C-alpha positions in Angstrom: 155.6 135.0 249.7 154.8 132.0 251.9 156.4 132.4 255.3 156.6 129.9 258.1 157.7 129.8 261.7 160.6 127.5 262.6 162.3 126.5 265.8 166.1 125.8 265.3 168.2 124.2 268.0 171.9 124.5 267.3 174.5 122.8 269.4 178.0 124.4 269.4 181.3 123.2 270.8 181.9 125.0 274.1 185.7 124.6 274.1 187.8 127.6 273.3 187.0 131.3 273.8 186.3 131.9 270.1 183.3 129.7 270.3 181.5 131.1 273.3 177.8 131.5 272.9 178.1 135.3 273.4 180.2 135.4 270.2 178.3 132.7 268.3 174.8 134.2 268.7 175.5 137.3 266.6 177.3 135.2 263.9 174.4 132.7 263.7 171.8 135.5 263.7 173.6 137.1 260.7 173.9 133.7 258.9 170.2 133.1 259.4 169.5 136.5 257.9 171.6 135.6 254.9 169.4 132.4 254.5 166.3 134.6 254.1 165.3 134.0 257.7 164.4 136.5 260.4 165.3 135.7 264.1 162.4 136.5 266.4 163.9 135.2 269.7 167.1 133.6 270.9 167.4 131.5 274.0 170.6 130.0 275.5 169.7 126.6 276.9 173.1 126.0 278.6 175.5 123.1 278.4 174.3 119.5 278.4 176.1 116.1 278.2 175.5 114.1 275.0 173.8 110.7 275.4 175.9 109.5 272.5 179.1 111.5 272.0 180.4 111.4 268.4 183.9 112.4 269.3 186.0 111.3 272.3 186.9 114.8 273.5 183.5 116.3 272.7 181.1 114.9 275.3 178.9 118.0 275.9 177.7 121.0 273.9 176.1 124.4 274.4 172.5 124.4 273.1 171.1 127.6 271.5 167.4 127.9 270.4 166.3 130.3 267.7 162.7 131.1 266.8 162.8 132.0 263.1 160.4 133.2 260.4 161.3 132.3 256.8 160.5 130.8 253.5 160.1 127.0 253.0 163.7 127.0 251.7 165.2 128.7 254.8 165.9 125.5 256.8 167.8 123.9 253.9 169.9 127.1 253.4 170.7 127.4 257.1 171.9 123.7 257.2 174.1 124.3 254.1 175.7 127.4 255.6 176.4 125.6 259.0 177.6 122.3 257.5 181.2 123.4 257.2 181.4 125.4 260.5 183.7 123.5 262.9 182.1 125.1 266.0 178.6 123.9 265.1 178.1 120.2 265.9 174.4 119.6 265.5 171.4 121.4 263.9 167.7 120.6 264.3 165.2 122.7 262.5 161.5 122.0 262.8 158.4 123.8 261.6 156.4 125.2 264.5 153.2 126.2 262.6 
């Protein structure tokens, strides 16, 4: 099986206690595992203001960075699983090989 290393930056909505990064990291780690990925490292990058907010009441987000090992299909599967999650605003996955 061909495995690759990926760097995934996921921006979550910081509003509300159910969406805190301490509770989202285990959920996102489990979701990445379901997408045939293995999380090597998680780093919380903190809250940052958006240069171009997409919603009026959502002007900043909490950035989480995941170092992942997975198959070439893993990024697509992760995006599909996160697409409908209301707490996840943006997802950027890039190959780091």
